[in-house]
C-alpha positions as CSV (number, residue, x, y, z in Angstrom):
1,X,-15.0,55.3,-16.6
2,X,-17.3,52.6,-18.0
3,X,-16.2,49.0,-17.8
4,X,-15.7,47.1,-21.1
5,X,-16.2,43.6,-19.6
6,X,-18.1,42.7,-16.4
7,X,-18.2,39.1,-15.1
8,X,-21.5,38.3,-13.4
9,X,-21.6,35.3,-11.1
10,X,-24.6,33.6,-9.5
11,X,-23.7,30.9,-6.9
12,X,-26.9,29.0,-6.2
13,X,-27.5,26.1,-3.8
14,X,-26.5,23.6,-6.4
15,X,-25.0,25.3,-9.5
16,X,-22.6,28.1,-10.3
17,X,-23.6,30.3,-13.2
18,X,-21.8,33.1,-14.9
19,X,-22.0,35.5,-17.8
20,X,-20.0,38.3,-19.3
21,X,-21.8,41.7,-19.7
22,X,-20.3,43.7,-22.6
23,X,-21.8,46.8,-24.2
24,X,-25.1,46.0,-22.5
25,X,-25.3,42.4,-23.8
26,X,-25.1,39.2,-21.8
27,X,-23.0,36.3,-23.1
28,X,-24.5,32.8,-23.0
29,X,-24.8,31.7,-19.4
30,X,-22.2,29.0,-18.3
31,X,-23.3,26.5,-15.7
32,X,-21.3,24.2,-13.4
33,X,-22.4,22.1,-10.4
34,X,-20.2,23.2,-7.5
35,X,-21.4,20.2,-5.4
36,X,-19.8,17.9,-7.9
37,X,-16.4,19.5,-7.3
38,X,-16.4,19.4,-3.5
39,X,-13.8,21.5,-1.7
40,X,-11.4,22.0,-4.6
41,X,-12.4,25.5,-5.4
42,X,-9.4,26.2,-7.5
43,X,-10.4,23.3,-9.7
44,X,-13.9,24.7,-9.9
45,X,-12.7,28.2,-10.8
46,X,-10.3,26.9,-13.4
47,X,-13.1,24.9,-15.1
48,X,-15.3,28.0,-15.2
49,X,-13.0,30.9,-16.0
50,X,-9.5,29.8,-17.0
51,X,-10.1,31.0,-20.6
52,X,-11.7,34.3,-19.7
53,X,-9.5,37.5,-20.1
54,X,-9.3,39.5,-16.9
55,X,-12.6,41.4,-16.5
56,X,-12.8,45.0,-15.6
57,X,-15.3,44.3,-12.8
58,X,-16.9,41.3,-11.1
59,X,-20.2,41.1,-9.4
60,X,-21.1,38.0,-7.3
61,X,-24.4,36.9,-5.8
62,X,-24.1,33.9,-3.4
63,X,-26.7,31.9,-1.5
64,X,-24.4,28.8,-0.9
65,X,-22.4,29.9,2.1
66,X,-19.4,32.2,2.7
67,X,-16.7,29.6,2.2
68,X,-17.5,29.0,-1.4
69,X,-17.5,32.7,-2.3
70,X,-14.4,33.3,-0.3
71,X,-12.5,30.5,-2.0
72,X,-13.5,31.7,-5.5
73,X,-12.6,35.3,-4.5
74,X,-9.1,34.2,-3.5
75,X,-8.7,32.5,-7.0
76,X,-9.8,35.8,-8.7
77,X,-7.4,37.8,-6.6
78,X,-4.5,35.5,-7.5
79,X,-5.4,35.1,-11.1
80,X,-6.7,38.6,-12.0
81,X,-5.6,40.8,-9.1
82,X,-9.2,41.7,-8.6
83,X,-11.9,40.9,-6.0
84,X,-15.6,40.6,-6.8
85,X,-18.2,43.0,-5.5
86,X,-20.6,41.0,-3.3
87,X,-24.2,41.8,-4.1
88,X,-26.5,42.1,-1.2
89,X,-30.2,43.0,-0.9
90,X,-30.9,46.5,0.3
91,X,-34.0,48.5,1.1
92,X,-34.4,50.1,-2.3
93,X,-32.7,49.9,-5.7
94,X,-33.5,50.2,-9.4
95,X,-37.1,51.1,-8.8
96,X,-37.8,48.2,-6.4
97,X,-38.6,48.6,-2.7
98,X,-37.7,45.6,-0.6
99,X,-40.8,44.3,1.3
100,X,-39.0,42.5,4.1
101,X,-39.0,44.1,7.6
102,X,-35.3,43.5,7.6
103,X,-34.2,43.9,3.9
104,X,-31.0,41.9,4.4
105,X,-33.0,38.8,5.2
106,X,-34.4,38.6,1.7
107,X,-32.4,36.1,-0.3
108,X,-30.1,37.9,-2.8
109,X,-31.4,35.6,-5.6
110,X,-35.0,36.7,-5.0
111,X,-33.9,40.3,-4.8
112,X,-32.2,40.1,-8.1
113,X,-35.2,38.5,-9.8
114,X,-37.3,41.5,-8.6
115,X,-34.8,44.0,-10.0
116,X,-34.7,42.1,-13.4
117,X,-38.5,41.9,-13.7
118,X,-39.0,45.6,-12.7
119,X,-36.8,46.6,-15.7
120,X,-39.1,44.9,-18.2
121,X,-42.6,44.8,-16.6
122,X,-44.4,48.0,-15.4
123,X,-47.3,46.3,-13.8
124,X,-47.9,43.8,-10.9
125,X,-45.9,40.6,-11.1
126,X,-45.7,37.2,-9.4
127,X,-42.2,35.7,-9.7
128,X,-41.6,32.0,-9.1
129,X,-38.1,30.6,-8.9
130,X,-38.2,26.8,-9.2
131,X,-34.8,25.6,-8.1
132,X,-33.5,23.7,-5.1
133,X,-36.2,25.7,-3.2
134,X,-39.3,27.2,-4.8
135,X,-39.8,30.8,-4.0
136,X,-42.9,32.9,-4.8
137,X,-42.7,36.7,-4.7
138,X,-45.3,39.4,-5.4
139,X,-44.4,42.9,-6.5
140,X,-47.1,45.6,-7.2
141,X,-47.1,48.0,-10.1
142,X,-45.2,50.6,-8.1
143,X,-42.3,48.3,-7.6
144,X,-43.1,47.5,-3.9
145,X,-42.3,44.0,-3.0
146,X,-45.3,42.6,-1.1
147,X,-43.4,39.6,0.4
148,X,-43.3,36.0,-0.6
149,X,-43.3,32.3,0.2
150,X,-40.6,29.6,0.3
151,X,-41.2,25.9,0.0
152,X,-38.9,22.9,-0.8
153,X,-38.2,22.3,-4.5
154,X,-39.5,19.2,-6.3
155,X,-36.5,17.0,-5.4
156,X,-36.4,18.2,-1.8
157,X,-40.1,17.4,-1.4
158,X,-39.6,13.9,-2.7
159,X,-36.5,13.2,-0.7
160,X,-37.8,14.5,2.6
161,X,-40.9,12.3,2.2
162,X,-38.9,9.2,1.4
163,X,-36.4,9.8,4.2
164,X,-38.9,10.4,6.9
165,X,-41.4,7.6,6.1
166,X,-41.4,3.9,5.4
167,X,-42.3,4.5,1.8
168,X,-40.0,2.4,-0.4
169,X,-37.3,4.2,-2.3
170,X,-38.6,4.9,-5.8
171,X,-37.1,6.5,-8.9
172,X,-37.7,10.1,-9.8
173,X,-40.2,10.3,-12.7
174,X,-42.4,12.8,-14.5
175,X,-46.1,12.1,-13.6
176,X,-48.5,11.7,-16.5
177,X,-51.7,12.4,-14.5
178,X,-52.8,13.9,-11.2
179,X,-53.6,10.6,-9.6
180,X,-50.6,8.2,-9.7
181,X,-51.1,4.5,-10.1
182,X,-47.9,3.5,-8.4
183,X,-45.7,4.9,-5.6
184,X,-43.3,6.7,-7.8
185,X,-45.9,8.6,-9.8
186,X,-47.9,9.3,-6.7
187,X,-44.9,11.0,-5.0
188,X,-43.9,12.9,-8.1
189,X,-47.5,14.1,-8.8
190,X,-48.0,15.4,-5.3
191,X,-44.8,17.4,-5.4
192,X,-45.3,19.1,-8.7
193,X,-49.0,19.7,-8.3
194,X,-48.6,21.1,-4.8
195,X,-46.2,23.7,-6.2
196,X,-48.5,24.5,-9.1
197,X,-51.5,24.8,-6.7
198,X,-49.6,27.2,-4.5
199,X,-48.6,29.4,-7.4
200,X,-52.2,29.6,-8.7
201,X,-53.4,30.5,-5.2
202,X,-50.8,33.3,-5.0
203,X,-52.0,34.8,-8.3
204,X,-55.6,34.6,-7.1
205,X,-54.8,36.1,-3.7
206,X,-52.9,39.0,-5.3
207,X,-56.0,39.9,-7.3
208,X,-58.2,39.5,-4.2
209,X,-56.0,41.8,-2.2
210,X,-56.4,44.6,-4.8
211,X,-53.1,44.3,-6.6
212,X,-54.7,43.4,-10.0
213,X,-53.9,40.3,-11.9
214,X,-50.1,39.9,-11.7
215,X,-48.1,38.7,-14.7
216,X,-46.8,35.3,-13.7
217,X,-43.1,34.8,-14.5
218,X,-41.3,31.5,-13.8
219,X,-37.6,30.9,-13.7
220,X,-35.2,28.2,-12.4
221,X,-34.2,24.7,-13.3
222,X,-37.6,23.1,-12.7
223,X,-39.7,25.9,-14.2
224,X,-40.8,24.0,-17.2
225,X,-42.0,21.0,-15.2
226,X,-44.0,23.2,-12.9
227,X,-45.3,25.4,-15.7
228,X,-46.8,22.4,-17.5
229,X,-49.2,21.8,-14.5
230,X,-50.5,25.4,-14.4
231,X,-53.9,26.4,-15.6
232,X,-53.1,30.1,-15.6
233,X,-51.1,32.1,-18.1
234,X,-47.4,32.4,-17.5
235,X,-44.1,33.4,-19.0
236,X,-40.7,31.6,-18.7
237,X,-37.5,33.4,-18.2
238,X,-34.5,31.3,-17.1
239,X,-32.0,34.0,-16.6
240,X,-33.7,36.5,-14.2
241,X,-30.9,36.3,-11.6
242,X,-28.3,37.1,-14.2
243,X,-30.4,40.0,-15.6
244,X,-30.7,41.3,-12.0
245,X,-27.0,41.2,-11.6
246,X,-26.7,43.1,-14.9
247,X,-29.0,45.8,-13.6
248,X,-26.8,46.2,-10.5
249,X,-23.6,46.2,-12.5
250,X,-24.9,48.8,-14.9
251,X,-26.2,51.0,-12.1
252,X,-22.8,50.9,-10.3
253,X,-20.9,51.5,-13.5
254,X,-22.9,54.7,-14.1
255,X,-22.3,55.9,-10.6
256,X,-18.5,55.2,-10.6
């Protein structure tokens, strides 16, 4: 029996996001910082879902630790009498083959972006998620994940530099040129341009390795900032993880 309403939840390193999947359509994505709430997970859940009617099914992806997912699951069980299905990366699904030697080690957020993009792009793709961490993943035209890279996000790059050196604490700014004329702009420029340079190298290497020129797709909270520094063609899609959750939910709904 097909579900009428499916709650999709993405627990990232900083933010909790959710959307309702109904008749193949995603509702506007809600966002809440779970770091701001601390350990009061009942408060967090109430702020997010107290007005939502009981869903027919719940799918949850989590990269923020088991305690957060467990506490929210307890709230769902108490409130709706239903536990979420925890989404995990597997060796193959929805036309995508996981490229990791141990498929379970691939971050579930990265796995879901691969599934989402495979639904809409038949050729090779390079997917960049610019969040707390920046991840770069290459997938060929056959849906085979070729592997990827992980580096600190823009804020983490800046904070790690300032914490581990004698450089004075400076405000976080958006640089207006490659070469900064003060400490703040120098730190900011180095972070954002190092990310952009790595992305461009990934695209060039994919072509050199015989995968063709991949379509570059950026997602995540800092995607716009990074995209503005690129000299290659790109596409922005902020909701790839949620679209990947929808792909899993629809697949499981068809099977059940």
